N, C-alpha and C positions, 0 to 999 in steps of 0.2 A: 548476439548479445550474451556474455558471459554473466550469469547471476548465483554467487554461491549459495550452496543451499544452506546457509547460516541468515543471509538473507533474504532468501525465500521464506524461510522459517519464521523468520520475525515478521512479514507481512502477514502473515497467516495469521500468527498468533494476535496481532493487531486486531486482524477481522475479528476473529473468534474473540478480543477480548469486548467489543462493542454486542458480541449478541449475548453474551454471559455476566456483564454488568449489571447490579441487580437497579441502577441509578439509569439505566437506559433503555428506553421502552421497546424501542425497532434497532435493534444495531443491522449493520451493510451486510449483503447478499455473498455468496460465495461470486457473484459474478463482479460484482462491485470489487470485491477486494482483488481478483486479475484485472480490474482495469488499472488500479494503481500499480500493480506489479509493472503492467504496461506502459505507464506514467512513468514510471521510476526508469525503464527502460530507454524511454523517449528522452528524458532526462542528462542522463547519464551520455547518449548520443550527441545531445546538442552541446554538453561543456566538455566534448574530445574523449570521453573516454568508453572503453571496451566493457566496462563492468559498471555494475550499481552498488553501492552503498548504502547503509542501513540509515545514514543522513538523509538520502535522497526519497527513502518511504516516509520519514520523521518529514520533512519539509511536505510533502505531496499527499499525504493521506487527507488532512483538515479538506486541501480545497477539491480533490476528488471525491471523498466523502460528503461534504456539505453538499455538490448537486446533487447527490442520491438522497441525501434526506431534504431537500427542500424542495 
């Protein structure tokens, strides 16, 4: 599955932002960020694409990370 470098960096920045934001007590781990990356690949494949969009990450971030935070 092709994941453009800009999309990879977007996902990494989202994960890092949860760890660096002053109002977030406990951000997501790098492993949880990798889980989002994988979920984005799965979503793209289920939608018939061979590439990941930043919109996939936006759509799935809360769902993936909510599980990690609960």
